[in-house]
C-alpha positions in Angstrom: 32.9 14.0 -51.4 34.6 13.4 -54.2 32.3 10.3 -55.2 29.9 12.6 -56.3 32.2 13.8 -58.8 32.3 10.1 -60.7 31.1 10.1 -64.1 28.1 8.4 -64.4 29.6 5.9 -67.1 32.2 5.2 -64.6 29.4 4.5 -62.2 27.7 2.1 -64.6 30.7 0.1 -65.1 31.5 -0.3 -61.5 28.1 -1.1 -60.7 28.7 -4.4 -62.6 32.1 -5.3 -60.8 32.3 -8.8 -59.0 36.1 -9.3 -59.1 39.1 -6.5 -59.0 42.5 -7.8 -59.7 45.4 -5.5 -58.4 48.5 -5.4 -59.6 51.0 -4.9 -56.7 54.2 -2.6 -57.3 53.3 0.6 -57.6 49.5 0.0 -57.1 49.1 -1.7 -53.7 52.6 -0.6 -52.9 54.3 2.9 -53.7 56.5 1.1 -56.4 59.7 1.3 -54.5 61.5 -1.9 -53.8 63.0 -2.3 -50.5 66.1 -5.0 -49.8 67.4 -5.5 -46.4 71.1 -6.0 -45.8 70.7 -9.9 -45.6 69.0 -9.4 -49.4 65.3 -9.9 -48.0 63.0 -8.0 -49.5 60.2 -5.7 -47.8 57.3 -3.8 -48.9 55.2 -1.2 -47.3 51.4 -1.8 -47.5 48.8 1.0 -46.4 46.6 0.1 -43.7 43.5 2.0 -45.5 44.3 0.0 -48.7 44.0 -3.3 -46.8 40.4 -2.4 -45.0 39.1 -1.5 -48.3 40.5 -4.9 -49.9 38.4 -6.5 -47.1 35.2 -4.3 -47.5 35.1 -5.3 -51.3 35.4 -9.4 -50.1 32.4 -8.5 -47.3 30.3 -7.0 -49.8 30.4 -9.7 -52.6 33.0 -8.6 -54.7 36.1 -11.1 -55.2 39.6 -9.5 -54.9 42.8 -11.1 -56.8 46.6 -9.7 -56.7 48.4 -10.2 -60.0 52.2 -9.3 -60.3 55.0 -9.9 -62.6 57.2 -10.3 -59.4 57.4 -12.9 -56.8 57.7 -11.6 -53.4 57.3 -13.1 -49.7 55.6 -10.0 -48.6 53.0 -10.2 -51.1 52.2 -13.8 -50.1 51.8 -12.7 -46.5 50.0 -9.5 -47.0 47.5 -11.7 -49.3 47.4 -14.4 -46.4 46.4 -11.7 -43.8 44.0 -10.3 -45.9 42.3 -13.6 -46.9 42.7 -13.1 -50.3 42.3 -16.4 -52.3 43.4 -15.4 -55.5 47.3 -14.7 -55.7 48.9 -14.9 -58.9 52.8 -14.0 -58.6 55.7 -14.3 -61.2 53.0 -13.6 -64.2 55.1 -12.4 -66.9 51.7 -12.5 -69.0 49.3 -10.6 -67.4 46.9 -10.7 -70.2 47.1 -14.4 -70.3 46.6 -15.2 -66.6 43.6 -12.8 -66.4 42.2 -15.0 -69.3 42.3 -18.0 -67.1 41.2 -16.3 -64.1 37.9 -15.1 -66.0 37.4 -18.8 -67.0 37.7 -20.2 -63.7 35.5 -18.0 -61.9 33.1 -17.8 -64.5 33.1 -14.0 -64.9 32.7 -12.1 -68.1 35.4 -9.2 -68.5 32.6 -6.6 -67.8 32.4 -7.8 -64.3 36.1 -7.4 -63.9 38.1 -4.0 -62.8 41.9 -4.1 -63.2 44.2 -1.7 -61.3 47.6 -0.7 -62.6 50.2 1.5 -62.7 52.8 0.2 -65.4 53.4 -1.2 -68.9 52.6 -4.8 -67.9 49.1 -3.7 -66.9 48.0 -2.6 -70.3 46.8 -6.0 -71.8 44.5 -6.6 -68.6 43.4 -3.1 -68.4 42.0 -3.2 -72.3 40.3 -6.2 -71.3 38.1 -5.5 -68.6 34.9 -3.6 -67.6 36.8 -0.9 -65.5 40.0 -0.2 -65.8 41.5 1.9 -63.1 45.2 3.8 -63.3 46.3 4.7 -60.0 47.6 8.6 -59.9 51.3 7.8 -60.3 50.5 5.6 -63.1 52.6 5.6 -66.6 51.0 8.1 -68.9 50.0 5.3 -71.3 48.3 3.3 -68.7 46.5 6.3 -67.8 45.1 6.7 -71.5 43.8 3.3 -71.0 41.9 3.3 -67.8 38.4 4.2 -67.8 39.2 6.1 -64.2 42.2 7.4 -62.2 42.6 7.8 -58.7 43.7 10.7 -56.8 45.8 9.0 -54.5 49.0 7.2 -55.6 49.6 3.9 -55.4 50.4 2.3 -51.8 49.0 5.5 -50.5 45.1 4.6 -50.4 44.4 4.3 -54.2 43.0 0.9 -53.5 40.8 2.2 -50.8 39.3 4.6 -53.4 38.9 1.9 -55.7 36.9 -0.3 -53.1 35.0 3.0 -52.1 33.9 3.8 -55.9 32.4 0.0 -56.2 30.6 -0.1 -52.8 29.2 3.5 -53.9 28.1 2.2 -57.4 26.7 -0.9 -56.1 24.7 1.1 -53.5 26.4 -0.4 -50.4 27.8 2.8 -49.0 25.2 3.1 -46.6 25.0 0.2 -45.0 28.8 -0.1 -44.9 28.8 2.8 -43.1 25.9 2.0 -40.5 27.7 -1.4 -39.5 30.5 0.8 -38.4 28.7 3.2 -36.4 
């Protein structure tokens, strides 16, 4: 299993995580923007990622979505997954992260941030576990502690959920719950 190959320093960081903040476009989606003839935006989300986010929350790890854009499909997906912390239209994700840390009384080492592009660099440099998806910009990869094998919107969020659950010793109990 690929989790056996994760460096010990990444596992130590992941063991402390109490909140995972996900960028949306390019991280929870493949980054492409789809517009219908009537101008409405659509997005495609991966079902494995959705279950991964639910698994994190079921195991006491909070999930937040933070996007520079405003998108109705993102609001719908967050509602469907019962994600309470949704921040859209965030031009300064670093400032938004600081407000979230204060509101939830968390320290940076208790937070993971998952990103793919330049607006994600400031928050990634602040948190205990910075993750770049496989299709991230090279500068984002340089600032990450870990990189997923899968691309954004293609199961990367599930990889991150699996990593955190593994590092926190919850994998066996979670597997038993589904058998």
